[in-house]
Each structure stands twice: as structure tokens, then as C-alpha cells.
ZAMARGU-4260 file (C-alpha; in steps of 0.2 Angstrom, whole numbers, plus 5000, padded with zeros to 4 digits):
<rodrens>
0) 5368/5618/5062 | 5367/5635/5070 | 5359/5626/5085 | 5375/5616/5088 | 5385/5632/5090
5) 5375/5636/5106 | 5386/5630/5120 | 5371/5621/5129 | 5365/5612/5114 | 5383/5607/5109
10) 5386/5600/5127 | 5370/5590/5127 | 5374/5583/5110 | 5392/5578/5116 | 5384/5571/5132
15) 5372/5560/5122 | 5386/5554/5110 | 5397/5550/5125 | 5383/5541/5134 | 5380/5531/5118
20) 5398/5527/5116 | 5400/5522/5134 | 5385/5510/5133 | 5391/5503/5117 | 5408/5500/5124
25) 5401/5493/5140 | 5390/5481/5130 | 5405/5475/5119 | 5417/5473/5134 | 5403/5463/5144
30) 5401/5449/5131 | 5408/5432/5134 | 5418/5433/5118 | 5427/5448/5124 | 5431/5440/5141
35) 5438/5425/5131 | 5450/5436/5121 | 5460/5439/5137 | 5456/5423/5148 | 5463/5410/5136
40) 5466/5397/5149 | 5455/5381/5150 | 5450/5385/5168 | 5440/5400/5160 | 5429/5396/5145
45) 5431/5377/5144 | 5427/5374/5163 | 5413/5387/5162 | 5404/5377/5148 | 5405/5361/5158
50) 5398/5370/5173 | 5380/5370/5180 | 5380/5389/5176 | 5381/5385/5158 | 5372/5369/5156
55) 5356/5374/5167 | 5340/5364/5167 | 5331/5379/5161 | 5342/5383/5147 | 5347/5400/5154
60) 5366/5403/5152 | 5374/5413/5166 | 5387/5425/5158 | 5404/5430/5164 | 5400/5447/5170
65) 5385/5441/5180 | 5396/5432/5192 | 5413/5442/5190 | 5405/5460/5192 | 5393/5467/5205
70) 5375/5468/5198 | 5375/5486/5195 | 5378/5504/5203 | 5394/5513/5206 | 5402/5496/5213
75) 5400/5489/5195 | 5409/5504/5187 | 5423/5503/5200 | 5426/5484/5199 | 5425/5484/5180
80) 5438/5498/5179 | 5449/5488/5191 | 5448/5472/5182 | 5449/5480/5165 | 5465/5488/5170
85) 5472/5472/5177 | 5468/5462/5162 | 5475/5475/5150 | 5491/5476/5159 | 5492/5457/5159
90) 5488/5455/5141 | 5501/5468/5136 | 5515/5465/5148 | 5514/5447/5154 | 5517/5430/5147
95) 5501/5419/5150 | 5512/5403/5147 | 5520/5407/5164 | 5504/5409/5174 | 5500/5395/5186
100) 5481/5394/5181 | 5478/5379/5193 | 5483/5390/5208 | 5474/5405/5201 | 5458/5395/5200
105) 5458/5392/5219 | 5447/5400/5232 | 5459/5413/5238 | 5460/5421/5221 | 5442/5417/5216
110) 5435/5427/5231 | 5443/5443/5223 | 5433/5441/5207 | 5417/5434/5212 | 5404/5445/5221
115) 5391/5439/5234 | 5379/5453/5228 | 5379/5444/5211 | 5375/5427/5219 | 5361/5434/5228
120) 5354/5444/5213 | 5352/5427/5204 | 5348/5416/5219 | 5336/5427/5229 | 5327/5412/5235
125) 5339/5402/5246 | 5326/5389/5250 | 5319/5382/5234 | 5308/5366/5234 | 5322/5355/5228
130) 5335/5360/5241 | 5342/5345/5251 | 5341/5344/5270 | 5360/5347/5270 | 5358/5362/5259
135) 5344/5369/5270 | 5355/5368/5286 | 5369/5376/5277 | 5358/5391/5270 | 5350/5393/5288
140) 5368/5395/5294 | 5372/5407/5280 | 5357/5418/5285 | 5363/5419/5303 | 5381/5425/5297
145) 5377/5433/5280 | 5388/5448/5284 | 5403/5437/5286 | 5401/5423/5274 | 5404/5421/5256
150) 5393/5410/5244 | 5409/5404/5235 | 5416/5396/5250 | 5404/5381/5247 | 5400/5384/5229
155) 5417/5387/5221 | 5414/5375/5207 | 5396/5379/5201 | 5403/5392/5189 | 5419/5383/5183
160) 5418/5364/5183 | 5433/5354/5191 | 5432/5336/5188 | 5445/5333/5202 | 5434/5343/5215
165) 5417/5333/5214 | 5404/5336/5227 | 5400/5318/5229 | 5409/5315/5245 | 5416/5297/5248
170) 5427/5303/5262 | 5433/5288/5273 | 5420/5277/5265 | 5431/5267/5252 | 5449/5262/5250
175) 5457/5260/5233 | 5473/5250/5237 | 5471/5233/5244 | 5485/5229/5257 | 5488/5218/5272
180) 5476/5223/5287 | 5486/5224/5303 | 5480/5215/5318 | 5491/5223/5331 | 5500/5239/5333
185) 5519/5240/5331 | 5530/5232/5345 | 5544/5244/5349 | 5560/5238/5357 | 5571/5252/5363
190) 5572/5270/5358 | 5573/5269/5339 | 5563/5274/5324 | 5548/5263/5321 | 5533/5261/5309
195) 5517/5262/5319 | 5503/5250/5312 | 5484/5255/5315 | 5475/5239/5320 | 5460/5234/5309
200) 5467/5244/5294 | 5481/5244/5281 | 5488/5261/5287 | 5505/5263/5294 | 5516/5278/5297
205) 5534/5282/5302 | 5539/5289/5319 | 5557/5296/5322 | 5566/5295/5338 | 5572/5312/5343
210) 5586/5312/5356 | 5583/5325/5370 | 5594/5340/5372 | 5595/5359/5376 | 5592/5372/5364
215) 5588/5391/5362 | 5570/5394/5360 | 5565/5409/5350 | 5574/5421/5338 | 5587/5434/5342
220) 5582/5452/5341 | 5593/5454/5325 | 5585/5440/5315 | 5578/5446/5299 | 5558/5446/5298
225) 5557/5442/5316 | 5541/5446/5325 | 5540/5452/5343 | 5531/5436/5349 | 5547/5426/5345
230) 5556/5432/5360 | 5563/5434/5372 | 5574/5419/5369 | 5575/5406/5383 | 5586/5390/5386
235) 5576/5375/5386 | 5579/5357/5389 | 5568/5344/5380 | 5567/5326/5385 | 5568/5312/5371
240) 5553/5308/5362 | 5546/5301/5345 | 5538/5312/5332 | 5529/5308/5316 | 5541/5308/5301
245) 5528/5318/5291 | 5512/5327/5295 | 5496/5316/5298 | 5490/5310/5281 | 5473/5308/5274
250) 5475/5289/5275 | 5478/5290/5293 | 5464/5302/5297 | 5452/5292/5286 | 5456/5277/5297
255) 5449/5286/5312 | 5434/5292/5301 | 5430/5274/5296 | 5432/5267/5314 | 5421/5281/5323
260) 5409/5289/5311 | 5397/5275/5310 | 5398/5270/5329 | 5387/5284/5337 | 5403/5292/5344
265) 5402/5309/5351 | 5402/5323/5338 | 5418/5334/5341 | 5408/5350/5340 | 5397/5344/5354
270) 5412/5342/5366 | 5414/5361/5365 | 5397/5364/5373 | 5399/5350/5386 | 5407/5351/5403
275) 5401/5335/5411 | 5417/5326/5418 | 5408/5310/5420 | 5406/5307/5402 | 5420/5296/5395
280) 5419/5296/5376 | 5431/5293/5362 | 5425/5306/5350 | 5422/5303/5332 | 5424/5312/5315
285) 5409/5322/5308 | 5406/5320/5289 | 5411/5334/5278 | 5400/5345/5267 | 5412/5348/5253
290) 5428/5339/5248 | 5440/5342/5263 | 5455/5340/5252 | 5451/5355/5241 | 5451/5343/5226
295) 5470/5341/5227 | 5469/5322/5232 | 5470/5313/5248 | 5480/5297/5252 | 5498/5303/5257
300) 5494/5321/5257 | 5492/5330/5274 | 5475/5329/5281 | 5470/5348/5280 | 5455/5358/5285
305) 5452/5351/5303 | 5450/5359/5319 | 5462/5359/5334 | 5449/5349/5344 | 5448/5336/5330
310) 5467/5334/5330 | 5466/5330/5349 | 5451/5318/5346 | 5462/5309/5333 | 5476/5307/5345
315) 5464/5301/5359 | 5457/5287/5347 | 5475/5283/5340 | 5481/5281/5358 | 5466/5269/5362
320) 5469/5257/5347 | 5488/5256/5348 | 5490/5256/5367 | 5503/5270/5365 | 5502/5288/5371
325) 5500/5300/5357 | 5497/5318/5357 | 5501/5335/5349 | 5519/5342/5353 | 5521/5357/5364
330) 5528/5373/5356 | 5545/5369/5363 | 5545/5351/5357 | 5540/5357/5340 | 5554/5370/5338
335) 5567/5358/5345 | 5562/5345/5332 | 5561/5358/5318 | 5579/5365/5322 | 5587/5348/5322
340) 5601/5354/5332 | 5604/5371/5323 | 5603/5389/5329 | 5600/5398/5313 | 5584/5404/5305
345) 5582/5388/5295 | 5590/5371/5298 | 5599/5373/5281 | 5610/5386/5276 | 5603/5403/5270
350) 5595/5419/5275 | 5577/5424/5273 | 5582/5440/5264 | 5588/5429/5250 | 5572/5419/5249
355) 5558/5431/5252 | 5547/5439/5240 | 5544/5453/5253 | 5559/5462/5246 | 5556/5473/5231
360) 5573/5469/5224 | 5569/5450/5225 | 5553/5453/5216 | 5562/5461/5202 | 5577/5450/5200
365) 5572/5434/5208 | 5576/5424/5224 | 5588/5410/5228 | 5575/5397/5226 | 5588/5383/5223
370) 5594/5385/5241 | 5577/5382/5249 | 5567/5372/5237 | 5575/5355/5242 | 5569/5357/5260
375) 5553/5367/5260 | 5536/5367/5251 | 5531/5386/5251 | 5523/5398/5239 | 5537/5398/5227
380) 5537/5380/5223 | 5520/5372/5229 | 5510/5375/5213 | 5496/5382/5225 | 5492/5366/5234
385) 5499/5353/5247 | 5512/5340/5241 | 5517/5323/5246 | 5534/5320/5255 | 5544/5311/5242
390) 5553/5326/5234 | 5558/5335/5250 | 5574/5331/5260 | 5573/5328/5279 | 5580/5340/5292
395) 5595/5334/5303 | 5583/5324/5314 | 5575/5315/5299 | 5559/5325/5299 | 5551/5330/5283
400) 5541/5346/5279 | 5544/5354/5296 | 5545/5372/5289 | 5533/5370/5275 | 5518/5362/5265
405) 5506/5364/5279 | 5506/5373/5296 | 5505/5362/5311 | 5495/5363/5327 | 5504/5363/5344
410) 5496/5358/5361 | 5500/5375/5369 | 5488/5389/5371 | 5495/5405/5362 | 5501/5420/5370
415) 5512/5434/5362 | 5522/5435/5378 | 5522/5416/5382 | 5541/5416/5384 | 5542/5429/5397
420) 5534/5417/5409 | 5550/5407/5410 | 5565/5414/5419 | 5580/5421/5410 | 5597/5413/5415
425) 5590/5396/5419 | 5586/5381/5409 | 5568/5377/5408 | 5564/5358/5407 | 5550/5352/5395
430) 5540/5369/5397 | 5522/5371/5393 | 5513/5387/5388 | 5500/5397/5397 | 5488/5387/5408
435) 5473/5394/5398 | 5469/5404/5383 | 5457/5406/5368 | 5468/5401/5354 | 5482/5388/5351
440) 5499/5389/5344 | 5502/5385/5326 | 5519/5382/5319 | 5528/5381/5303 | 5525/5388/5286
445) 5513/5381/5272 | 5512/5380/5253 | 5506/5398/5253 | 5519/5405/5264 | 5533/5417/5260
450) 5550/5410/5266 | 5551/5424/5279 | 5536/5416/5288 | 5543/5398/5287 | 5558/5401/5299
455) 5561/5389/5313 | 5556/5402/5326 | 5540/5409/5317 | 5525/5408/5327 | 5506/5410/5323
460) 5490/5405/5331 | 5473/5398/5327 | 5458/5409/5323 | 5444/5398/5328 | 5429/5410/5325
465) 5435/5414/5308 | 5440/5397/5303 | 5423/5389/5308 | 5413/5403/5299 | 5407/5390/5286
470) 5396/5375/5291 | 5403/5374/5309 | 5419/5363/5309 | 5414/5353/5293 | 5421/5366/5281
475) 5432/5379/5289 | 5437/5394/5279 | 5450/5387/5267 | 5461/5403/5266 | 5465/5402/5284
480) 5463/5385/5291 | 5474/5374/5281 | 5482/5367/5296 | 5487/5349/5301 | 5496/5341/5315
485) 5511/5330/5318 | 5511/5316/5331 | 5521/5316/5347 | 5525/5301/5358 | 5534/5302/5375
490) 5549/5291/5377 | 5547/5290/5396 | 5529/5285/5401 | 5520/5300/5408 | 5517/5292/5425
495) 5536/5293/5427 | 5537/5311/5423 | 5534/5326/5435 | 5519/5337/5432 | 5509/5325/5420
500) 5491/5330/5418 | 5476/5325/5408 | 5470/5342/5402 | 5469/5346/5384 | 5453/5337/5378
505) 5436/5337/5387 | 5427/5328/5393 | 5439/5316/5402 | 5452/5312/5388 | 5461/5295/5389
510) 5477/5303/5382 | 5490/5312/5393 | 5493/5328/5384 | 5509/5334/5393 | 5525/5329/5401
515) 5532/5343/5410 | 5546/5346/5422 | 5553/5361/5431 | 5568/5373/5430 | 5586/5369/5432
520) 5596/5384/5440
</rodrens>
């Protein structure tokens, strides 16, 4: 024992004991049983045991820490400490019954707790003999973009099985409800609401007649949570038009897929690389690699995860089969329709400061959700997924989900200073945005939005390069690209309007993408 009194010896012994205890503690806290003690929800253990990481052909079980922690080194220690503290706080201070586990099982959360290094540590050979042609194409693309891509973007359900997110893609192939097949489009008499019918399908959708008028575009400088690109405000006159009652649904979009995917139509991706004005093609839909609805269901839900170009191509096809001119709305048309004759941040009563989670006070004591829930699908009431329209009240024009559920493409190119191009003190008639650009305008909020970002004047833009980072346009980054569109139809034929053009879809689109006028002194 006298040797233990020597400081060096004592330090070595204490160090060894500490190392043994750390290793023992790490071993204990790295077991599946220990993980299960905190993660009691069925999306954890039950779904893991149904997954291909548990029921493997070789009989090798992939354990929790092998996916949810880095494979080793200092990053392992840092991440284990981070997750351990988070789990301990949640276990002691929070009620697991109040957690929305379905929402927490989605990609934007999973990316924070699944590590690419761990995937590669197990799957070092990306081109095994049994890899399909589709998988080989995807993995080749991954090798080209490995610094920017995440394995989990395509392989979300391999570690935790989800029966509603099967990888067997039946997109656009089958219909489950037998209904009357329309032989002709709707006949519209006068300027009134109507239900369009897509010939050769059982699909129809509502179009709302929006009377023209003058309104103030943008937000005033003192509007709460305003961003600089929402001004300066301008007086705008918008001509009468029709707009889709709700966003384009999967039923509508799959009608296009069924009509064009098997007919040798031009791939929408190819059009970006073509510049031959002599080609006159109605573009078709490209098949998805993974379920494009995120496993939430299709039918009457909005048709998410598509590109701006695909939206234009759909409008072109719909115009050709109905004989009516459909396109995307301009930014001014969208905001006019969204406001419904109001000049306040929302088309209903309320202030963003009472709804937002960005205020610390609201996070502590809650928000006035009862005032916004009937009108908007947003982060606070969506359950982490898109919703159908039946539980949402329309705005004064009769449009549903203008400020929430899914963000919507507009026809215009985006520019932060777009409104400065129009003169102050004059009324601008049917304005269009910049003549060119690299990104398009996105309007409205989504099921992931804070109410402060779902005001009528809120603006955003596409992020094409980031959104197409996974498998070209077939599987955009789900975190950013959950954008859809709403149909617009001119009341007055474009040939009767000043400044009508045919730009917006190349090559040689058949739709007329704008109806523009001028300036009233």
C-alpha cells in the first residue's frame, strides 16, 4: 500500500480506474436496452425490429449506436454527450405523451441523429453485385456529390420500417376509386366559379372567379416580422381571373403522369439543357425513385416535391387537354388573391406576435392558436405533414390554404428589390417581375412554417441547386422543396391583352404565361 501513496502511482491507478469506469459506462449506455429505456415510442424499437437493419439476410443486427452515433473518435464523444444530455432532460422534465412521434420520425429530424460516416462505415461498397440499375445510377450520382448529399435522403426507412412509406412505387399507375370518366372539359358560361374536368380521367377540380381590383402590394415598414424584400409597397391593379380553390392535388398531377409518362414525351429535365426553338413538345412526367408523397398519402393532398419546371409542364399539358389557358399566377396575382380584399398581415384578424413561436414569451406561455387554426395549416397544427382542405376555412375570395399547408410557386423570377422597378405614386397594371433571373418566387407558408412566415406579404424563392441535390428532379431535398402550385386562368383571352408573351417554358410552350398591361398615371 505504500506504493499507492506515491503521487505518480496513485495518479496511474486513479486513471486506470477512471478509464475502466468510462469504458463500462460507455458499454452500458450503448446497448439497445438502454436506448429503449428513454425511447419508448413505437417508432423506435418496434419499427427498428421490423426494418431491414434488424431482419438482415445475414442475421447481423445493426444496433442503435451504429446509426445514431459516429463510428468513433472525438466526434463520437461529442455527439454521445449531446444526445445523452438531450435525452436526460427530456426524460426528467418532459411528458413523452405530448410528443408528436410521427413528426419526429420525419427526415428533417432524422438528419440530426443519423450520421453519414456511420452509413459508409457499414456500407463501404456502394456497388454490390445485387444493386439494381436504379440504385447504381443513384449511387453514381452520390459519388459525384458525396460532400453535399446524405444517405438518409433516400434510405430513411431502412433503419425504422414505416408501412405507409413503402418503396414499391405505384405512382400514377393505379386508381383506387371508380368514377365517371369525363369525355370533355367543363363548359364555362360567364365569369363564375366552375369545376374543371380533365378529359379521359375521373379527375376534376374547382376554379374560383376572382374579380379584378386595386390593392397595395407588399408590407408596410412597421409590420411585425417584415423582411426587406417585402417592399417598397406599390399600388397594383389586377385584372379578373380564375384561380384554383386549392393547391394542385396528387389526383390532378397523377392524371398528367398517366397521360404522358408512357408516351415517349420529353423528360422535363432534358428541357433545361435544350435550346432548340424548333422543338414543339408537351413535356411528360419522370418516374419517382422514392415515394414522392413522403408516405403521407396522395389523393386530395397537395402534389409536393416537384420542380418549378414540372409545374409549368403540367400547366402546358392541362391547357392542351382542356382548351383553356392555364398557368402559374404572377406574384402580384397571388398576393391579391391571398389578401382577399384585406390590407392586414393576414386575411383574418390577428397579429403575428400573438401567433409566432419566435417570441420567447410565447414559447413559455403559449400562443393564440385558436385565432389562426381555422384558417392556416402551419407548424403548430399540421402534425408535421400536409393536410387535405376539408378542415380549413376559405379566405374572403373563397380560396383555401393560401397562407399555409404548402408553399406555392409563382411565375415570376425572384429579385429582392423587384418592387423598386415599378414607379411609386402610380397604379401598376398586371405587373410582372424581372425579365430574367436564376430563382423563381415562392409564396405562402407551409405545414412547417411559423405564423410569422405565413403572412400575406411574406416572400421566398426557389433554391434549385439545393433542391435537386438528390437524384436530379426525381427526389428533391424534402426539407426545402415541399412546394406546390395553384392554377391560374385569365378571364380575358391573352390575345386581347397588352403585352402577352409566350416565355416561361422552353422549348416553344403552348401556354401563354403572362397577361400584362402598363402603368396608370
